[in-house]
Backbone as CSV, one residue per row, in Angstrom:
resi,resn,N_x,N_y,N_z,CA_x,CA_y,CA_z,C_x,C_y,C_z
1,MET,0.860,-1.178,0.000,0.000,0.000,0.000,0.906,1.241,0.000
2,GLU,0.588,2.154,-0.836,1.331,3.407,-0.883,1.269,4.076,0.494
3,ARG,2.419,4.596,0.946,2.526,5.101,2.326,1.517,6.220,2.621
4,GLU,1.319,7.137,1.693,0.369,8.246,1.937,-1.043,7.723,2.154
5,ARG,-1.453,6.756,1.344,-2.787,6.169,1.512,-2.878,5.406,2.829
6,GLU,-1.782,4.746,3.189,-1.761,4.007,4.449,-1.915,4.961,5.637
7,ILE,-1.221,6.087,5.606,-1.321,7.069,6.687,-2.730,7.643,6.747
8,GLU,-3.325,7.876,5.597,-4.705,8.372,5.556,-5.649,7.362,6.208
9,TRP,-5.478,6.077,5.892,-6.298,5.020,6.486,-6.070,4.950,7.994
10,LEU,-4.790,4.991,8.417,-4.468,4.956,9.847,-5.078,6.156,10.575
11,SER,-5.062,7.313,9.943,-5.623,8.530,10.540,-7.117,8.382,10.761
12,CYS,-7.799,7.790,9.799,-9.243,7.580,9.936,-9.543,6.586,11.052
13,ARG,-8.723,5.566,11.166,-8.972,4.505,12.148,-8.466,4.841,13.548
14,TYR,-7.294,5.494,13.633,-6.644,5.692,14.932,-6.451,7.161,15.321
15,GLY,-6.990,8.058,14.553,-6.866,9.478,14.865,-5.753,10.150,14.071
16,ALA,-5.978,11.402,13.744,-5.002,12.159,12.953,-3.726,12.384,13.767
17,PRO,-2.577,12.083,13.184,-1.316,12.266,13.913,-0.859,13.720,13.877
18,ARG,-0.005,14.070,14.818,0.701,15.362,14.779,1.836,15.214,13.782
19,TRP,2.012,16.194,12.918,3.104,16.182,11.935,4.167,17.169,12.375
20,THR,5.419,16.745,12.348,6.516,17.656,12.656,7.627,17.472,11.622
21,GLU,8.405,18.511,11.452,9.576,18.447,10.572,10.767,18.987,11.339
22,GLU,11.878,18.264,11.268,13.088,18.612,12.015,14.305,18.448,11.114
23,THR,15.319,19.250,11.364,16.609,19.081,10.705,17.641,18.796,11.788
24,ILE,18.406,17.731,11.604,19.441,17.339,12.560,20.754,17.237,11.789
25,GLU,21.782,17.901,12.295,23.090,17.845,11.637,24.008,16.891,12.387
26,PHE,24.498,15.906,11.660,25.445,14.931,12.195,26.847,15.364,11.795
27,SER,27.800,15.260,12.717,29.153,15.708,12.394,30.244,14.767,12.872
28,HIS,29.914,13.844,13.749,30.935,12.932,14.280,31.216,11.836,13.255
29,PRO,32.475,11.484,13.009,32.800,10.466,12.009,32.073,9.133,12.212
30,GLN,31.819,8.727,13.462,31.136,7.460,13.692,29.647,7.513,13.339
31,ASP,29.103,8.705,13.148,27.706,8.834,12.741,27.476,8.299,11.335
32,LEU,28.524,8.325,10.528,28.375,7.973,9.119,27.857,6.551,8.940
33,GLU,28.315,5.604,9.738,27.862,4.211,9.620,26.361,4.113,9.900
34,TRP,25.907,4.781,10.944,24.481,4.773,11.287,23.656,5.408,10.168
35,LEU,24.162,6.525,9.631,23.440,7.206,8.561,23.396,6.378,7.281
36,ARG,24.457,5.654,6.994,24.450,4.786,5.805,23.382,3.707,5.934
37,ALA,23.210,3.164,7.129,22.159,2.169,7.352,20.789,2.796,7.140
38,LYS,20.617,4.046,7.553,19.336,4.733,7.397,19.052,5.081,5.938
39,ARG,20.082,5.184,5.131,19.889,5.462,3.704,19.140,4.284,3.055
40,ARG,19.443,3.063,3.523,18.770,1.875,3.004,17.325,1.789,3.494
41,LEU,17.132,2.030,4.782,15.813,1.939,5.402,15.490,3.298,6.002
42,SER,14.702,4.080,5.307,14.515,5.485,5.683,13.248,5.766,6.487
43,GLU,12.608,4.715,6.996,11.420,4.887,7.824,11.526,3.945,9.021
44,GLU,10.943,4.388,10.133,10.931,3.546,11.332,9.638,3.750,12.098
45,VAL,9.381,2.803,12.999,8.298,2.948,13.962,8.941,3.195,15.321
46,VAL,8.339,4.082,16.097,8.753,4.324,17.481,7.586,3.851,18.337
47,LEU,7.872,2.933,19.245,6.833,2.219,19.974,6.634,2.762,21.385
48,THR,5.489,3.366,21.604,5.095,3.811,22.935,4.143,2.733,23.447
49,ILE,4.704,1.757,24.167,3.925,0.593,24.607,3.427,0.816,26.037
50,ARG,2.096,0.841,26.166,1.465,1.002,27.483,1.291,-0.383,28.113
51,ARG,1.915,-0.563,29.272,1.823,-1.825,30.006,0.479,-1.882,30.742
52,PRO,0.079,-3.043,31.270,-1.192,-3.148,32.003,-1.295,-2.180,33.185
53,ASN,-0.152,-1.791,33.782,-0.175,-0.848,34.902,-0.262,0.611,34.448
54,GLY,-0.370,0.841,33.138,-0.498,2.193,32.598,0.819,2.864,32.278
55,LYS,1.933,2.280,32.706,3.233,2.885,32.442,3.726,2.503,31.044
56,LEU,4.718,3.256,30.566,5.275,3.058,29.234,6.617,2.348,29.336
57,LEU,6.905,1.541,28.336,8.096,0.702,28.353,9.276,1.384,27.654
58,LEU,10.416,1.392,28.323,11.684,1.863,27.757,12.657,0.696,27.739
59,HIS,13.681,0.793,26.901,14.736,-0.218,26.907,16.100,0.450,26.766
60,THR,17.148,-0.329,27.067,18.516,0.133,26.855,19.264,-0.983,26.129
61,LYS,20.381,-0.620,25.514,21.193,-1.591,24.776,22.614,-1.572,25.316
62,SER,23.321,-2.658,25.075,24.665,-2.830,25.635,25.633,-1.735,25.207
63,PHE,25.423,-1.140,24.064,26.367,-0.147,23.546,25.921,1.290,23.784
64,TYR,24.771,1.499,24.425,24.312,2.857,24.723,25.157,3.456,25.840
65,PRO,25.216,4.776,25.900,25.873,5.406,27.048,25.182,4.968,28.350
66,THR,25.930,4.906,29.423,25.419,4.479,30.723,24.193,5.296,31.128
67,GLY,23.147,4.590,31.565,21.946,5.250,32.080,20.957,5.694,31.024
68,ILE,21.217,5.424,29.754,20.302,5.861,28.691,19.293,4.761,28.386
69,TYR,18.032,5.090,28.602,16.898,4.248,28.237,16.047,5.055,27.272
70,ARG,15.370,4.373,26.356,14.521,5.079,25.398,13.394,4.180,24.925
71,LEU,12.443,4.769,24.200,11.360,4.006,23.607,11.930,3.065,22.547
72,PRO,11.424,1.840,22.468,11.875,0.940,21.402,11.493,1.509,20.027
73,SER,12.307,1.178,19.044,12.028,1.598,17.668,12.653,0.588,16.728
74,GLY,12.264,0.656,15.475,12.854,-0.240,14.495,12.477,0.159,13.092
75,SER,13.341,-0.195,12.171,13.146,0.150,10.764,11.942,-0.562,10.168
76,ILE,11.284,0.134,9.253,10.226,-0.469,8.452,10.911,-1.056,7.231
77,GLU,10.754,-2.337,7.044,11.413,-3.002,5.941,10.659,-2.757,4.638
78,GLU,11.362,-2.930,3.540,10.767,-2.686,2.227,9.513,-3.528,2.046
79,GLY,8.431,-2.880,1.623,7.167,-3.555,1.391,6.338,-3.791,2.644
80,GLU,6.821,-3.363,3.798,6.136,-3.585,5.069,5.269,-2.386,5.425
81,GLY,4.107,-2.646,5.981,3.245,-1.579,6.443,3.646,-1.099,7.830
82,ILE,3.149,0.067,8.209,3.483,0.664,9.501,3.018,-0.226,10.658
83,LEU,1.769,-0.702,10.609,1.250,-1.550,11.689,1.988,-2.878,11.746
84,GLU,2.267,-3.447,10.594,3.004,-4.707,10.526,4.387,-4.541,11.155
85,ALA,5.052,-3.436,10.831,6.385,-3.166,11.400,6.294,-2.973,12.912
86,ALA,5.279,-2.259,13.374,5.130,-2.013,14.813,4.933,-3.324,15.575
87,ARG,4.093,-4.188,15.062,3.855,-5.477,15.733,5.107,-6.349,15.703
88,ARG,5.789,-6.385,14.565,7.007,-7.188,14.453,8.085,-6.680,15.400
89,GLU,8.302,-5.367,15.385,9.339,-4.785,16.247,9.006,-4.992,17.725
90,ALA,7.734,-4.880,18.085,7.339,-5.114,19.486,7.673,-6.548,19.890
91,ARG,7.359,-7.511,19.031,7.679,-8.916,19.328,9.189,-9.119,19.450
92,GLU,9.946,-8.589,18.467,11.394,-8.806,18.449,12.097,-8.148,19.635
93,GLU,11.721,-6.902,19.916,12.454,-6.145,20.930,11.929,-6.343,22.342
94,THR,10.645,-6.692,22.491,10.081,-6.781,23.839,9.434,-8.122,24.160
95,GLY,9.175,-8.945,23.143,8.478,-10.212,23.366,6.988,-10.042,23.565
96,LEU,6.475,-8.827,23.441,5.071,-8.552,23.735,4.213,-8.514,22.468
97,GLU,2.983,-8.943,22.629,1.966,-8.767,21.595,1.257,-7.459,21.922
98,VAL,1.023,-6.649,20.900,0.468,-5.316,21.136,-0.729,-5.048,20.240
99,GLU,-1.523,-4.091,20.677,-2.668,-3.610,19.917,-2.487,-2.106,19.733
100,VAL,-2.723,-1.621,18.540,-2.554,-0.196,18.257,-3.716,0.581,18.852
101,GLU,-3.385,1.640,19.593,-4.400,2.547,20.121,-4.481,3.822,19.296
102,LYS,-3.307,4.339,18.869,-3.305,5.633,18.180,-2.010,5.820,17.399
103,LEU,-2.131,6.423,16.232,-0.968,6.929,15.508,-0.760,8.340,16.056
104,LEU,0.244,8.500,16.925,0.447,9.765,17.633,1.034,10.858,16.745
105,ALA,2.073,10.503,15.980,2.783,11.540,15.235,3.556,10.954,14.063
106,VAL,3.812,11.820,13.110,4.707,11.528,11.998,5.810,12.576,12.081
107,LEU,7.037,12.126,12.356,8.186,13.021,12.476,9.026,12.889,11.216
108,LYS,9.082,13.952,10.445,9.882,13.955,9.220,11.188,14.674,9.519
109,TYR,12.282,13.963,9.305,13.610,14.509,9.574,14.349,14.755,8.267
110,ARG,15.229,15.724,8.320,16.243,15.914,7.287,17.558,15.782,8.026
111,LEU,18.236,14.653,7.798,19.490,14.373,8.481,20.627,14.868,7.596
112,LEU,21.451,15.753,8.124,22.520,16.368,7.348,23.873,15.797,7.736
113,TRP,24.694,15.552,6.739,26.064,15.084,6.941,26.929,15.675,5.842
114,GLU,27.831,16.560,6.206,28.782,17.169,5.269,28.126,17.574,3.953
115,GLY,27.043,18.330,4.045,26.372,18.852,2.863,25.365,17.912,2.227
116,GLU,25.364,16.639,2.617,24.373,15.698,2.108,23.141,15.731,3.002
117,SER,21.994,15.499,2.390,20.737,15.504,3.129,20.044,14.163,2.936
118,LEU,19.617,13.579,4.042,18.950,12.280,4.007,17.575,12.424,4.653
119,PRO,16.503,12.148,3.911,15.174,12.187,4.529,14.967,10.931,5.376
120,PHE,14.306,11.098,6.512,14.036,9.982,7.409,12.732,10.265,8.125
121,THR,11.885,9.249,8.271,10.574,9.437,8.899,10.389,8.457,10.047
122,SER,9.926,8.981,11.180,9.562,8.164,12.337,8.050,8.243,12.532
123,TYR,7.414,7.091,12.674,5.985,7.019,12.967,5.860,6.631,14.442
124,LEU,5.339,7.541,15.235,5.197,7.354,16.672,3.805,6.797,16.956
125,LEU,3.772,5.581,17.525,2.500,4.911,17.787,2.307,4.650,19.268
126,LEU,1.075,4.796,19.725,0.701,4.379,21.068,0.127,2.972,20.941
127,LEU,0.725,2.036,21.676,0.326,0.634,21.626,-0.047,0.171,23.032
128,ARG,-0.940,-0.790,23.099,-1.334,-1.372,24.372,-0.871,-2.820,24.398
129,GLU,-0.195,-3.203,25.466,0.233,-4.593,25.636,-0.990,-5.470,25.794
130,LYS,-1.033,-6.555,25.031,-2.176,-7.472,25.166,-1.749,-8.907,25.436
131,GLY,-0.455,-9.154,25.540,0.010,-10.507,25.843,1.504,-10.635,25.621
132,GLY,1.981,-11.852,25.804,3.401,-12.114,25.636,4.140,-12.050,26.961
133,ARG,5.446,-12.204,26.879,6.303,-12.161,28.068,7.461,-11.231,27.780
134,LEU,7.685,-10.271,28.658,8.711,-9.256,28.430,10.097,-9.876,28.330
135,GLY,10.765,-9.595,27.229,12.111,-10.075,26.973,12.370,-10.069,25.480
136,THR,13.566,-9.735,25.073,13.864,-9.657,23.644,13.958,-11.047,23.023
137,SER,13.490,-11.170,21.798,13.590,-12.442,21.086,14.669,-12.378,20.007
138,ASP,15.368,-11.254,19.917,16.403,-11.063,18.903,17.688,-10.611,19.590
139,ALA,18.602,-11.549,19.791,19.852,-11.248,20.493,20.658,-10.165,19.782
140,ALA,20.516,-10.048,18.479,21.253,-9.031,17.720,20.867,-7.615,18.140
141,GLU,19.705,-7.460,18.763,19.269,-6.142,19.223,20.123,-5.630,20.384
142,ALA,20.806,-6.525,21.097,21.700,-6.176,22.221,20.972,-5.441,23.342
143,ILE,19.685,-5.749,23.531,18.900,-5.124,24.608,19.314,-5.746,25.936
144,THR,19.654,-4.883,26.897,20.150,-5.370,28.189,19.241,-5.016,29.358
145,GLY,18.189,-4.264,29.122,17.311,-3.931,30.232,16.078,-3.169,29.804
146,PHE,15.059,-3.223,30.671,13.800,-2.515,30.448,13.480,-1.698,31.688
147,ARG,12.730,-0.637,31.485,12.199,0.199,32.565,10.793,0.611,32.192
148,GLU,9.999,0.917,33.201,8.655,1.454,32.977,8.605,2.850,33.559
149,VAL,7.976,3.765,32.829,7.872,5.156,33.275,6.470,5.683,33.011
150,LYS,6.109,6.722,33.740,4.882,7.457,33.446,5.126,8.310,32.201
151,ALA,4.056,8.651,31.506,4.194,9.462,30.286,4.924,10.769,30.579
152,ALA,4.635,11.386,31.716,5.281,12.662,32.059,6.797,12.496,32.215
153,ASP,7.255,11.291,32.574,8.689,11.045,32.738,9.451,11.064,31.419
154,LEU,8.733,10.990,30.301,9.390,11.034,28.987,10.073,12.378,28.754
155,VAL,9.633,13.417,29.452,10.293,14.725,29.348,11.731,14.601,29.856
156,GLU,11.929,13.906,30.968,13.273,13.705,31.524,14.106,12.790,30.625
157,VAL,13.475,11.775,30.041,14.179,10.898,29.100,14.683,11.732,27.922
158,ALA,13.827,12.608,27.404,14.214,13.485,26.283,15.373,14.398,26.692
159,ARG,15.320,14.918,27.913,16.394,15.804,28.391,17.730,15.067,28.421
160,LYS,17.714,13.836,28.913,18.955,13.043,28.958,19.482,12.761,27.555
161,LEU,18.583,12.438,26.641,18.998,12.178,25.261,19.590,13.439,24.624
162,ARG,18.931,14.577,24.840,19.437,15.855,24.299,20.796,16.218,24.884
163,GLY,21.079,15.756,26.091,22.316,16.098,26.773,23.515,15.233,26.403
164,LEU,23.299,14.235,25.553,24.418,13.382,25.157,25.450,14.186,24.368
165,GLU,26.696,13.767,24.477,27.788,14.497,23.819,28.584,13.570,22.922
166,GLY,29.548,14.141,22.210,30.439,13.363,21.358,29.691,12.652,20.258
167,ARG,30.051,11.399,20.042,29.455,10.654,18.933,27.958,10.403,19.123
168,TRP,27.436,10.580,20.328,26.016,10.344,20.601,25.173,11.609,20.503
169,GLN,25.791,12.759,20.301,25.063,14.026,20.382,23.920,14.145,19.363
170,ALA,24.208,13.978,18.083,23.160,14.142,17.068,22.106,13.048,17.198
171,TRP,22.538,11.819,17.468,21.597,10.710,17.671,20.666,11.040,18.838
172,GLY,21.232,11.533,19.934,20.429,11.900,21.097,19.457,13.020,20.795
173,GLN,19.896,14.016,20.018,19.018,15.126,19.626,17.816,14.588,18.841
174,MET,18.109,13.685,17.907,17.034,13.116,17.093,16.084,12.281,17.959
175,ARG,16.631,11.401,18.762,15.794,10.520,19.584,14.986,11.306,20.622
176,ALA,15.512,12.411,21.104,14.810,13.220,22.100,13.490,13.754,21.560
177,ARG,13.425,14.055,20.271,12.217,14.660,19.682,10.982,13.791,19.891
178,ALA,11.105,12.502,19.599,9.948,11.603,19.728,9.507,11.469,21.185
179,HIS,10.471,11.442,22.104,10.134,11.302,23.523,9.404,12.529,24.059
180,LYS,9.870,13.700,23.701,9.211,14.940,24.152,7.813,15.046,23.543
181,LEU,7.709,14.703,22.267,6.407,14.755,21.599,5.438,13.757,22.229
182,ALA,5.905,12.543,22.525,5.043,11.549,23.183,4.572,12.055,24.542
183,ALA,5.480,12.671,25.300,5.096,13.227,26.611,4.019,14.286,26.437
184,ASP,4.191,15.171,25.470,3.213,16.239,25.226,1.852,15.675,24.816
185,LEU,1.864,14.680,23.931,0.613,14.147,23.391,-0.118,13.229,24.364
186,LEU,0.609,12.640,25.304,-0.011,11.700,26.233,-0.347,12.349,27.576
187,ALA,-0.152,13.627,27.698,-0.479,14.323,28.945,-1.968,14.168,29.208
188,GLY,-2.310,13.876,30.427,-3.706,13.705,30.792,-3.817,12.691,31.910
189,PRO,-5.014,12.513,32.465,-5.184,11.634,33.613,-4.754,10.197,33.343
190,GLU,-5.107,9.665,32.145,-4.757,8.266,31.869,-3.260,8.102,31.627
191,ALA,-2.562,9.160,31.218,-1.129,9.068,30.942,-0.305,9.098,32.215
192,SER,-0.814,9.653,33.274,-0.022,9.771,34.502,-0.350,8.682,35.515
193,ALA,-0.983,7.625,35.042,-1.309,6.507,35.942,-0.054,5.829,36.442
């Protein structure tokens, strides 16, 4: 299904998403490898998974800076739909079966590297856990831990990501956007449970 038509269908079914556009400049030499991977797969899902206790699930990976947890995310593979990617990534990264509650946002990025521009899109979804057992099913993901937070706590997660330095600075700036936006969009009585 053509992506624009798919987003239109998702909007009708799960609510109109917030659209944002951001430009992020990458400058550290180690960023180039990550950006080359994104050139192949230029879309991802960002998973805001609501656990039965109302809290949201974060994860960390073995190679992340100490103390950094974030919302799970994963590339949308060629020919894959947004919902299909979200369910697959949730299973792979968390072991959980999920149900889509809302398409929260579409974040369109322009990633810059030495004068080159790479378009990249993140689809931020609110998902509800409906089964499974927490734990990664893909060792290649290098996930080493999970945490649960209230929606309002995503503001602090975004602050930590924005505060990263060196080779993690641009990545942290980019990742912070989705967390702050999720915190803003999920504000309300049910989000602070």
